[in-house]
VOGU-9233 format. One record per residue: x, y, z of N, C-alpha, C in turn; residue in three letters. Coordinates in steps of 0.05 Angstrom, whole numbers, padded with zeros to 5 digits, always signed. Each point is the difference from the previous one (the first is absolute). Example, Ala and Ser with C-alpha at 12.3 -4.5 7.8 and 13.67 -1.06 7.14 Angstrom:
+00264-00114+00156-00018+00024+00000+00018+00024+00000ALA;-00007+00021-00014+00016+00024+00001-00015+00022+00014SER;
***
This chain:
+00013-00024+00000-00024+00031+00003+00024+00015-00006UNK;+00022-00003+00018+00027+00033+00007+00010-00008-00021UNK;-00002-00026-00026+00019+00013-00019-00009+00008-00032UNK;-00035-00001+00006-00007+00011-00019-00006+00029-00001UNK;-00005+00010+00037-00003+00028+00004+00020+00020-00013UNK;+00026-00028+00017+00019+00023-00016+00001-00001-00033UNK;+00004-00006-00016-00003-00003-00030-00021+00026-00006UNK;-00017-00008+00011-00030+00016+00003+00020+00031-00006UNK;-00003-00004+00023+00019+00035+00020+00021+00013-00022UNK;+00008-00026-00015+00029+00004-00015-00013+00004-00027UNK;-00022-00008-00001-00005+00014-00038-00012+00021+00002UNK;-00019-00001+00038-00004+00035-00009+00019+00038-00007UNK;+00020-00027+00020+00027+00030+00008+00007+00001-00035UNK;+00001-00019-00017+00019-00004-00022-00031+00021-00013UNK;-00017-00007+00005-00017+00011-00022-00002+00043+00006UNK;-00001-00008+00027+00003+00035-00013+00031+00009-00005UNK;+00028-00016+00004+00016+00016-00005+00001-00002-00040UNK;-00020-00011+00002-00001+00002-00045-00018+00032+00002UNK;-00018-00002+00025-00011+00030-00012+00003+00013+00013UNK;+00034+00004+00016-00004+00021+00006+00029+00017-00011UNK;+00010-00027-00024+00016+00020-00010-00003+00019-00014UNK;-00029+00000-00029-00009+00017-00020-00002+00019+00019UNK;-00013-00007+00028-00011+00029+00013+00014+00022-00001UNK;+00025-00015+00022+00020+00015+00012+00011+00017-00030UNK;+00010-00021-00019+00000+00020-00041-00015+00018+00001UNK;-00023-00004+00002-00034+00010-00002+00015+00036+00011UNK;+00003+00002+00038+00001+00013+00002+00027+00034-00007UNK;+00005-00019-00017+00034+00020-00016-00017+00026-00026UNK;+00005+00014-00003-00015+00024-00025+00016-00001-00016UNK;-00013-00014-00026+00027+00005-00011-00011+00030-00008UNK;+00042+00010-00010-00004+00035-00003+00013+00006-00023UNK;+00002+00022-00016+00016+00001-00019-00008+00029-00001UNK;+00037-00002+00000-00003+00035-00010+00025+00000-00015UNK;+00006+00034-00001+00018+00007-00015+00017+00023+00012UNK;+00023-00008-00009+00023+00029+00013+00017+00013-00025UNK;-00011+00033-00003+00017+00009-00019+00034+00004+00011UNK;+00024+00001-00029+00019-00003+00026+00012+00040-00028UNK;+00012+00007+00016+00002+00033-00008+00038-00019-00012UNK;+00000-00018-00002+00034-00003-00009-00008-00024-00030UNK;+00011-00003-00026-00001-00012-00017+00023-00022+00015UNK;-00027-00024-00027+00020-00032+00002+00031-00010+00010UNK;+00020+00022-00028+00020-00005-00007+00016+00003+00025UNK;+00003+00026+00028-00006+00002+00016-00012-00021+00027UNK;+00015-00024-00006-00009-00027+00026+00002+00007+00025UNK;+00012+00017-00001+00011-00011+00038-00018+00023+00019UNK;-00004+00024-00018-00023+00020+00011-00040-00009-00006UNK;+00010-00011-00030-00029-00001-00010-00011-00048+00014UNK;+00016+00000+00001-00002-00031+00016-00010+00003+00023UNK;+00009+00019+00025-00010-00010+00015-00032-00007+00002UNK;-00006+00015-00021-00026-00007+00009+00000-00025-00011UNK;+00002-00007-00017-00002-00023-00005+00019-00024+00024UNK;+00015+00006+00026+00002-00018+00005-00022-00002+00031UNK;-00004+00032-00008-00041-00002+00019-00015-00034-00008UNK;-00001+00013-00022-00025-00011-00012+00000-00029+00000UNK;+00032-00006+00001+00018-00034+00005-00026-00010+00027UNK;+00017+00005+00008+00002+00007+00037-00021-00012+00010UNK;-00026+00030-00015-00033-00006+00015-00015-00016-00001UNK;+00005-00018-00041-00005-00018-00014+00004-00017+00029UNK;+00027-00008-00001+00015-00041+00016-00018+00008+00025UNK;+00011+00019+00012-00012+00012+00017-00040+00002+00021UNK;-00015-00018-00028-00038-00001-00003+00006-00021-00011UNK;+00007-00006-00010-00005-00024-00011-00012+00004-00022UNK;+00006+00027-00027-00003+00004-00023-00031+00020+00007UNK;+00006+00007+00015-00041+00013+00009-00003+00033-00010UNK;+00020+00001+00024+00010+00037-00006+00022-00007-00016UNK;-00009+00010-00041+00022+00026-00017-00006+00013+00005UNK;+00032+00018-00015+00000+00024-00018+00015-00001-00006UNK;-00013+00012-00027+00009+00010-00029+00020+00020-00006UNK;+00022-00002-00003+00014+00021+00003+00003+00003-00032UNK;+00002+00029-00007-00004+00017-00026+00019+00030+00009UNK;+00022-00005-00021+00031+00025+00000-00023+00026-00011UNK;+00032+00006-00002-00015+00025-00002-00010+00022-00024UNK;-00018+00016-00009-00019+00000-00015-00025-00032-00020UNK;+00009-00029+00023-00027-00019-00016-00019+00006+00003UNK;-00009+00024+00030-00021+00006-00005-00016+00029+00014UNK;+00020+00005+00017+00006+00024+00004+00032+00016-00005UNK;+00008+00021-00002+00027+00025-00011+00004-00012+00023UNK;+00032+00000-00004+00018-00007+00031-00005+00015+00020UNK;-00008+00032+00000+00008+00019+00014-00034-00003+00016UNK;-00010-00010-00009-00024-00006+00010-00016-00024+00014UNK;+00010-00018+00010+00000-00015+00008-00003+00010+00026UNK;+00004+00013+00015-00017-00008+00025-00031+00022+00012UNK;+00011+00019-00024-00046+00003-00009-00009-00024-00004UNK;+00012-00024-00014-00024-00016-00003-00013-00005+00017UNK;+00035-00010+00019-00011-00013+00015-00019+00013+00020UNK;+00010+00026+00006-00022+00019+00026-00031-00004-00025UNK;+00004+00003-00005-00037+00005-00012-00011-00023-00011UNK;+00008-00016+00006-00012-00030-00007-00007-00005-00024UNK;+00014+00007-00029+00010-00014-00017+00026-00027-00003UNK;+00004-00003+00013+00010-00025+00016+00005-00004+00030UNK;-00003-00020-00003+00011-00013+00031+00017+00010+00004UNK;+00026+00012-00005+00027-00014+00010+00016+00024-00024UNK;+00018+00017+00019+00029+00007-00030+00032+00004+00022UNK;+00008-00016-00012+00038+00006+00007+00021+00017-00015UNK;+00001+00023+00018+00012+00011-00008+00005+00022+00016UNK;+00027+00022-00005+00011+00012+00024-00014+00029+00004UNK;-00011+00003+00024-00013+00037+00012+00016+00017-00013UNK;+00026+00006+00005+00005+00019-00005-00003+00010-00031UNK;-00012-00014-00021-00012+00002-00025-00035+00019+00001UNK;-00004+00014+00027-00022+00003+00007+00014+00025+00015UNK;+00024+00012+00001+00000+00021+00025-00019+00030-00021UNK;-00010-00005-00016-00009+00033-00021-00021-00010+00024UNK;-00027-00026+00016-00019+00002+00017+00016+00011+00001UNK;+00014-00004+00036-00004+00009+00024+00037-00011+00000UNK;+00027+00030+00005+00020-00023+00002+00013-00019+00019UNK;-00034+00001+00019+00014-00028+00026-00004-00031-00020UNK;-00014+00006-00014+00005-00028-00020+00033+00000+00000UNK;+00017+00017+00001+00024-00009-00008+00023-00023+00024UNK;-00031+00001+00017+00022-00012+00025-00007-00027+00007UNK;-00009-00020-00028-00006-00018+00010+00020-00008-00014UNK;+00009+00015-00017+00015-00022-00024+00038+00012+00003UNK;+00000+00027+00002+00032+00005+00010-00004+00034-00004UNK;+00021+00017+00026-00012+00021+00001+00054+00003-00021UNK;-00008+00019-00002+00026+00006-00005+00022+00014+00016UNK;+00020-00020+00006+00019+00009+00024-00008-00021+00030UNK;-00023-00003-00013-00018-00008+00031+00011-00054-00007UNK;-00023+00001+00026+00014-00024-00002+00013-00022-00018UNK;+00018-00019+00017+00008-00031-00032-00021-00006+00021UNK;+00004-00030-00019-00015-00017-00009-00005-00026+00024UNK;+00009-00013+00005-00013-00011+00037-00007+00034+00028UNK;+00007+00023-00005-00002+00008+00019-00043+00001-00027UNK;+00001+00008-00007-00029+00016-00021-00012-00028-00002UNK;+00001-00029+00012-00019-00015+00013+00000-00004+00017UNK;+00023+00005+00014-00003+00011+00032-00028+00018+00008UNK;+00011+00023-00001-00023+00025+00003-00032-00011-00010UNK;+00003-00009-00017-00026-00018-00025-00009-00019+00021UNK;+00012-00030+00009-00008-00020+00004-00010+00005+00042UNK;+00020+00011+00013-00003+00002+00018+00003+00023+00009UNK;+00009+00021-00012+00006+00026+00017-00030+00015-00003UNK;+00001+00036-00003-00028+00003-00006-00014+00005-00019UNK;+00025+00000-00019-00003+00009-00033-00022-00023-00004UNK;-00004-00016+00013-00023-00019-00015-00022+00008+00004UNK;-00014-00002+00028-00021+00014+00009-00010+00024-00016UNK;+00014+00030+00003+00002+00021-00017-00007-00009-00032UNK;+00023-00014-00019-00013-00014-00015-00026-00009-00006UNK;-00008-00011+00015-00025-00027-00007-00031+00025+00013UNK;+00017+00025+00022-00038+00016-00005+00007+00018-00033UNK;+00023+00011-00009+00009+00013-00018-00025-00016-00026UNK;+00016-00019+00004-00013-00028-00037-00030+00014+00011UNK;-00015-00013+00027-00020+00003+00007-00020+00015-00010UNK;+00001+00026-00004+00001+00019-00012-00009+00003-00025UNK;+00015-00005-00027+00003-00019-00022-00008-00017-00012UNK;-00023-00013+00019-00008-00033-00002+00017-00017-00006UNK;+00020-00005+00016+00013-00012-00003+00021-00011+00032UNK;-00009-00042+00000+00029+00003+00020+00025-00017-00039UNK;+00021+00004+00028+00029-00001-00007+00014-00028+00016UNK;+00025-00013-00022+00012-00018+00018+00006+00004-00021UNK;+00040+00001+00011+00029-00001+00000+00005-00018-00027UNK;+00006+00001-00029-00008-00016-00020+00027+00001-00009UNK;+00017+00009+00011+00034-00002-00025+00013+00023+00006UNK;+00020-00006-00003+00036+00043-00002+00017-00021+00000UNK;+00007+00020-00032+00025+00006-00012+00023-00001+00015UNK;-00001+00015+00024+00034-00008+00020+00003+00039-00016UNK;+00019+00002+00009+00017+00024-00002+00004+00007-00037UNK;-00003+00007-00007-00001+00013-00033+00006+00025-00001UNK;+00021-00013-00032+00021+00017-00013-00016+00042-00006UNK;+00014+00013-00010+00007+00024+00001-00026+00008-00030UNK;+00014-00027-00032-00016+00006-00010+00023+00009-00027UNK;-00014-00010-00021+00019+00017-00038-00011+00028-00009UNK;+00037-00008-00003-00010+00034-00013+00033+00008-00023UNK;-00016+00008-00016+00012+00000-00024+00030+00028+00010UNK;-00007+00017+00002+00017+00015+00012+00011-00006+00028UNK;+00030+00010+00006+00002-00013+00029+00000+00024+00019UNK;-00006+00012+00016-00005+00007+00025+00023+00012+00010UNK;+00013+00025-00001+00018+00004+00026-00007+00006+00020UNK;-00017+00033-00019-00005+00021+00029-00042-00003+00001UNK;-00004+00015+00028-00027+00011-00002-00008+00015-00041UNK;+00012+00007-00002-00003+00023-00024-00009-00028-00018UNK;+00006-00017-00006-00006-00018-00011-00031-00020-00002UNK;-00004+00010+00018-00031-00017+00006-00021+00030-00018UNK;+00002+00016+00001-00017+00016-00014+00000+00014-00014UNK;-00028-00020-00018-00021-00001-00020-00003-00032-00010UNK;+00016-00023+00024+00001-00030-00007-00025+00000+00005UNK;-00012-00016-00029-00029-00015-00004-00001-00024+00021UNK;-00006-00004+00023+00008-00020+00015-00011-00032+00004UNK;-00004-00015+00002-00014-00016+00013+00000-00016+00015UNK;-00022+00005+00025-00003-00001+00024-00025-00008+00018UNK;+00000-00023+00010-00016+00012+00018+00000+00011+00025UNK;-00032-00009+00006-00004+00015+00036+00017+00027+00001UNK;+00013+00012+00032-00006+00019+00009+00036+00013-00019UNK;+00013-00008-00002+00012+00002-00020+00000+00026-00020UNK;-00007-00023-00012-00007+00031-00020-00001+00031-00002UNK;-00027-00008+00037+00011+00029+00009+00018+00016+00017UNK;+00014-00020+00004+00023+00005+00011+00024+00019-00030UNK;-00002-00025-00012+00022+00015-00020-00010+00026-00016UNK;-00027-00010-00004-00007+00040-00019+00003+00028+00024UNK;+00020-00007+00020-00002+00033+00011+00025-00009-00002UNK;+00013-00005-00017+00027+00002-00015+00009-00001-00022UNK;-00027+00003-00011+00001+00003-00032-00001-00022-00022UNK;-00008-00018+00017-00014-00041-00017-00032+00004-00005UNK;-00006+00001-00028-00021-00002-00007-00010-00036+00003UNK;-00020-00001+00019-00001-00028+00010-00025-00015-00024UNK;+00007-00026-00004-00014-00014-00021-00022-00021+00015UNK;-00013-00008+00002-00019-00028+00006-00009-00017-00017UNK;+00016-00027-00009+00001-00012-00026-00002-00028+00011UNK;-00020-00021+00004+00003-00014-00009+00032-00029+00003UNK;+00003-00018+00018+00018-00017-00020-00005-00011-00021UNK;-00004-00008-00015-00005-00008-00017-00009+00030-00037UNK;+00008+00028+00020-00008+00011-00024+00019+00023+00005UNK;+00026-00016+00017+00020+00015+00002+00026+00003-00021UNK;+00009-00020-00009+00013-00001-00020+00003+00013-00032UNK;-00025+00002-00008-00010+00011-00029-00004+00035+00004UNK;-00013+00005+00045+00007+00031-00010+00021+00003+00003UNK;+00030-00012+00010+00033+00009-00017-00002+00001-00017UNK;-00006-00029-00009+00016-00005-00042-00017+00032-00014UNK;-00028-00001+00014-00002+00026-00006+00003+00042-00001UNK;+00002+00007+00031+00017+00015-00001-00019+00020+00015UNK;-00022-00030+00013-00023+00012+00023+00015+00008+00027UNK;+00020-00015-00001+00022+00001+00041+00037+00013-00027UNK;+00001+00004+00034+00015-00007-00005+00033-00019+00015UNK;-00015-00003+00017-00003-00020+00016-00020-00008+00023UNK;+00014-00026-00002-00022-00023+00028+00016-00017+00024UNK;-00028+00000+00013+00014-00024+00025-00023-00009+00002UNK;+00005-00039+00002-00033-00025+00000+00020-00001+00033UNK;+00029-00023-00011-00002-00016+00033+00017-00007-00005UNK;+00016-00028+00009+00019-00005-00007+00020-00018-00031UNK;+00013-00002+00009+00015-00011-00017-00001-00005-00033UNK;-00024-00031+00031-00021-00018-00022-00008-00006-00010UNK;-00031+00015+00023-00006+00028-00037+00002+00005-00008UNK;+00019+00019+00010+00001+00023-00022+00012-00013-00022UNK;+00023-00017-00004+00009-00014-00025-00016-00020-00026UNK;-00030-00006+00021-00026-00005-00009-00005+00019-00018UNK;-00009+00035+00007-00002+00019-00020+00011+00002-00020UNK;+00037-00011-00002+00018+00012-00005+00002+00033-00017UNK;+00006+00007+00040-00001+00020-00018+00032+00028+00012UNK;+00024-00024+00007+00023-00005-00010+00009-00002-00033UNK;-00018+00006-00018+00006+00009-00030-00004+00031-00008UNK;-00021+00020+00016-00010+00011-00008+00018+00027+00014UNK;-00001-00015+00027+00013+00023+00024+00018-00008+00023UNK;+00033-00014-00010+00012-00012+00007+00012+00011+00036UNK;-00004+00026-00005+00017+00010+00032-00035-00023+00027UNK;+00021-00012+00012-00018-00017+00023+00010+00022+00020UNK;-00016+00008+00013+00008+00022+00026-00018-00022+00029UNK;+00011+00002+00026-00004-00003+00020+00003+00013+00027UNK;-00001+00007+00025-00038-00022+00007-00008+00005-00010UNK;-00038-00017-00005-00008+00015+00004-00021+00011+00018UNK;+00015+00018+00000-00021+00018+00037-00026+00009+00001UNK;-00009-00006-00028-00028+00009+00018-00015-00027-00008UNK;+00018-00022+00005-00015-00038-00004+00012-00012+00020UNK;+00014+00005+00021+00022-00007+00021-00020-00029-00007UNK;-00023+00001+00005-00011-00031+00002-00029-00003-00018UNK;-00021-00016-00008-00022+00008-00016-00025-00030-00002UNK;-00008+00010+00025-00030-00029+00007-00026+00012-00014UNK;-00001-00026-00010-00030+00002-00012-00020-00021+00016UNK;-00020+00014-00008-00029-00013+00020-00024-00007-00028UNK;-00005-00020+00008-00018-00002-00007-00031+00015+00017UNK;-00012+00005-00021-00021+00013+00023-00027-00017-00020UNK;-00016+00000+00019-00018-00019+00003-00019+00022+00003UNK;-00037+00002-00023-00020+00017+00007-00007-00011+00044UNK;-00002+00018+00009-00011+00001+00024-00028-00013-00003UNK;-00018-00007-00008-00026-00006-00013+00002-00043-00001UNK;+00020+00000-00016+00016-00032-00011+00014-00005+00029UNK;+00013+00021-00002+00014-00016+00026-00012-00016+00042UNK;-00022+00022-00002-00026+00001+00028-00003-00037-00015UNK;-00009+00000-00025-00023-00025-00008+00007-00014-00008UNK;+00037-00003+00010+00011-00027+00011-00006-00025+00011UNK;-00007-00025+00000+00014-00006+00026+00029+00002+00014UNK;-00014-00009+00032+00029-00001+00015+00028-00007-00008UNK;+00002-00019-00006+00013-00019-00003+00008+00011-00042UNK;-00008+00000-00001+00007+00026-00035+00009+00012+00003UNK;-00007+00015+00023+00015+00039+00001+00027-00009+00017UNK;+00006-00025+00016+00026-00015+00008+00015-00011-00018UNK;-00008-00013-00026+00013-00011-00021+00006+00015-00009UNK;-00014+00036-00010+00014+00016-00016+00013+00015+00018UNK;+00018+00007+00027+00003+00009+00009+00019-00012+00001UNK;+00004-00029-00004+00028-00008+00009+00012-00001-00036UNK;-00017-00001-00022+00018-00009-00009+00008+00023-00009UNK;-00014+00026-00004+00011+00031-00003+00019-00006+00014UNK;+00020-00002+00040+00015-00003+00006+00024-00017-00013UNK;-00006-00022-00017+00017-00013-00021+00007+00008-00018UNK;-00014+00027-00004+00009+00001-00030+00031+00027+00005UNK;-00022+00007+00027+00022+00025-00004+00031-00007+00008UNK;+00000-00028+00022+00030-00009-00001+00008-00005-00014UNK;-00007-00013-00023+00000-00015-00022+00020+00020-00026UNK;-00017+00014-00001+00003+00023-00005+00041+00016-00004UNK;+00004+00004+00033+00015+00011+00003+00030-00028-00012UNK;-00007-00023+00012+00020-00025+00002+00007-00003-00035UNK;-00015+00000-00022+00009+00009-00020+00015+00016-00009UNK;-00020+00032+00000+00020+00021+00006+00030+00003+00004UNK;+00003-00009+00018+00022-00014+00015+00020-00008-00013UNK;-00015-00037-00022+00025-00010-00014+00003+00017-00020UNK;-00018+00005-00008-00010+00011-00040+00016+00025-00004UNK;+00003+00014+00018+00002+00038-00001+00044-00012+00000UNK;+00011-00001+00014+00036-00006-00010+00014-00007-00020UNK;-00013-00018-00004+00000-00011-00042-00010+00024-00012UNK;-00016+00002+00001-00003+00017-00013+00011+00020-00008UNK;+00006+00026+00021+00023+00018+00003+00027-00008-00024UNK;+00008-00022+00013+00020-00010-00017-00010-00002-00042UNK;-00019-00005-00001-00012-00014-00033-00006+00035-00016UNK;-00010+00015+00019-00004+00029-00012+00026+00020+00000UNK;+00018-00018+00026+00021+00029-00014+00018-00023-00015UNK;+00001-00020-00002+00012-00005-00019-00003+00005-00038UNK;-00037+00006+00003+00000-00001-00021-00017+00030-00012UNK;+00018+00017+00034+00013+00030-00020-00010+00028+00029UNK;-00025-00014+00012-00002+00007+00027+00026+00024+00000UNK;-00003+00020+00021+00027+00007+00011-00018+00024+00020UNK;+00013-00019+00029-00009+00010+00032+00020+00019+00000UNK;-00016+00021+00011-00004+00018+00019+00000+00013+00018UNK;-00002+00002+00011-00008+00016+00035-00005+00025-00002UNK;-00035+00015+00009+00004+00016-00005+00016+00020+00013UNK;+00001+00023-00015+00016+00016+00029+00004+00020+00010UNK;+00011-00003+00027+00000+00017+00027-00038+00016+00008UNK;+00010+00031-00027-00014+00016+00004-00022-00004-00003UNK;-00012-00011-00031-00032-00018-00001-00003-00019+00022UNK;+00011-00010+00022-00004-00017+00020-00007+00030+00014UNK;+00011+00005+00019-00011+00017+00006-00017+00017+00009UNK;+00003+00016-00040-00035+00020+00002-00025-00026-00006UNK;+00010-00012-00006-00019-00027-00005-00020+00004+00038UNK;+00020-00002+00012-00006-00013+00027-00019+00025+00009UNK;+00013+00023+00010-00006+00018-00005-00025+00006-00011UNK;-00009-00003-00027-00020+00011-00008-00016-00022+00003UNK;+00008-00023+00022-00020-00020+00003-00016+00013+00026UNK;+00014+00004+00020+00002+00007+00031-00033+00026-00002UNK;+00014+00015-00025-00019+00023-00012-00032-00008+00003UNK;+00004-00025-00026-00028+00001-00002-00024-00016+00021UNK;+00032-00010+00013-00023-00013+00021-00014+00005+00030UNK;+00022+00036-00004-00016+00009+00016-00034+00018-00010UNK;+00015-00001-00032-00021+00024-00012-00023-00011+00009UNK;+00001-00026-00011-00035-00035-00004+00001+00004+00029UNK;+00021+00012+00026-00017-00017+00025-00019+00025+00010UNK;+00014+00025-00006-00027+00024+00000-00026+00005+00000UNK;+00006-00014-00029-00024+00000-00003-00030-00018-00021UNK;+00012-00037+00027-00005-00009-00024-00006-00029+00040UNK;-00017+00013+00013+00005-00023+00036+00009-00026-00009UNK;-00001-00006-00021-00014-00040-00010+00035+00009+00004UNK;+00004+00003-00020+00044+00010-00006+00010-00009+00019UNK;-00002+00024+00016+00009+00005+00032+00007-00018+00015UNK;-00037-00019+00008+00002-00026+00014+00016-00018-00012UNK;+00000-00003-00022+00009-00020-00015+00050+00005+00007UNK;-00007+00018-00008+00031+00015+00010+00006+00002+00022UNK;-00006+00003+00027+00014-00003+00018-00009-00026+00011UNK;-00004-00022-00011-00009-00024+00015+00035-00009-00023UNK;-00005+00003-00025+00020-00002-00016+00038+00004+00018UNK;-00004+00031+00004+00026-00004-00001+00011+00011+00037UNK;-00014-00007+00021+00006-00018+00022+00002-00032-00002UNK;-00012-00013-00031-00002-00030+00023+00034+00002-00031UNK;+00006+00013-00011+00015+00004-00027+00042+00001+00024UNK;-00005+00021+00013+00012+00007+00029+00015-00012+00018UNK;-00022-00019+00015+00012-00021+00012+00013-00023-00027UNK;-00013-00008-00017+00016-00012-00009+00022-00004-00017UNK;-00004+00034+00006+00032-00004-00030+00019-00001+00031UNK;+00005+00013+00017+00001+00000+00035+00022-00041-00006UNK;-00022-00021-00003-00007-00026-00002+00029-00008-00013UNK;-00006+00009-00018+00014-00002-00036+00026+00013+00012UNK;+00004+00020+00007+00024-00008-00003+00020-00007+00023UNK;-00011-00007+00020+00009-00012+00013+00015-00031-00002UNK;-00029-00009-00028+00007-00022-00005+00012-00008-00031UNK;-00040+00001-00008+00008-00012-00025+00023+00018-00026UNK;+00002+00025+00007+00018+00022-00017+00022-00012+00013UNK;+00013-00003+00019+00016+00001+00012+00018-00030-00011UNK;-00026-00017+00006+00008-00019-00009+00008-00013-00041UNK;-00027+00012-00003+00012+00008-00036+00026+00019-00018UNK;+00022+00011+00028+00008+00013-00015+00030-00006+00022UNK;-00002-00037+00010+00015+00002+00009+00008-00023-00018UNK;-00020-00013-00010+00009-00016-00021+00007-00003-00024UNK;-00009+00038-00002+00020+00013-00027+00025+00001+00004UNK;+00023+00012+00024+00009+00005+00004+00025-00023-00010UNK;-00015-00028+00021+00025-00021-00002-00009-00007-00033UNK;-00018+00010-00010+00005-00028-00018+00017+00010-00029UNK;+00002+00034+00004+00023+00011-00014+00034-00008+00013UNK;+00000-00006+00018+00033-00011+00004+00002-00019-00008UNK;
***
C-alpha cells in the first residue's frame, strides 16, 4: 500500500514539475528594443560596446530580452541619438553626452570636462561618488535613465594640416572638436566645428575643416586622417577621458521587470570595462603604425596648453555664474578631482614615473 502511494505521489510531483517549467518560462516577458548608436560600425570598439551589451542581455535572459543595435545614421543621425531615446522614438541610445552641450553645458559632466578627471576618476565619481546621483537627477529631467557603457581612456590632441608652433597659429583654425573644448578654444581664435565621426575624413578632404580630433590612434587610423593632416598632437587635454552612456527612455526603463533592469545594468558595466581594456591593448600598436605611415608626433607647445587651461577656468567660472545646474556639478567635480589627485600623485603618478625612469636606464 505504501509502495503504491509512493509511486502515485511521485507521478503527481513529476506532473507538477512538467507543468511548472512552461509556466515559469511564460512569466518571462519577451521584449524587443532598438538601440541607436552615435558611432559607425567601423569604429568597432565604440560601436561594439552596444553589441557587447546586447549579446550579454540576450544570454542573461535566455533570449527573452533582445536589443537590436543600429549604427550612426541607420535610423537617426549620429548626433540625434540621445533625442531619439528621450522622445521615445527608440527605447535607448548609445552616445557621448558632451555632444549635447548645446542643450545645456551640464551634459559635459557625463562624458568629460577639459582638464578634468581621468578614466578611473570618472568611473569612481560616476559609480560611487556624488556624480552618479547628480547625473541621475539631471538626466531624469530629460526623460532618460543613464548607464555608463564605454570609455576611450585619454585621447590624442588631433590631426592638423599645419604645425602649431604657438597660440597665434590657432587663430582662424577650423577645428572639428566636441564638447566644451570647442568653446574653450574659441576664446583663443579657433572656429570649432561639430562633425560626426564618419564625416571627418571628407570634411578634411574638402577643406571644410583644417584639423580634427576624434579619439586615440586605433580609431584615428581607421578614419585615415594621417593621409590628409599628418601632424598628430598630444595631449588631448579636452578628452582626458571620454565616458559613453546607454541612455534609456525613462518610461521604457520603468516598464522593465526588476531582474531585466538588473541584467541591463550588469551588461552595461561589462561593456564599460571591456572598452577600456580593448583600447589599452589596441592603441599602443596603432600609434606605432600611424607613425610608420607618416604621422608626425608633436606635443602641444607650453604656451598653447597654458592659454587653453586659463581659458577653460574662465569658461567654467562664466558657466557657473549663469547656470546653477552647471555650478552644482562643477563644485562636486572639482572637490572630487582635488582629493583624487592627491592620492594619484602619491600612488599612481609616482609609480608610473618611477617605472618610466627605470625603463630608460
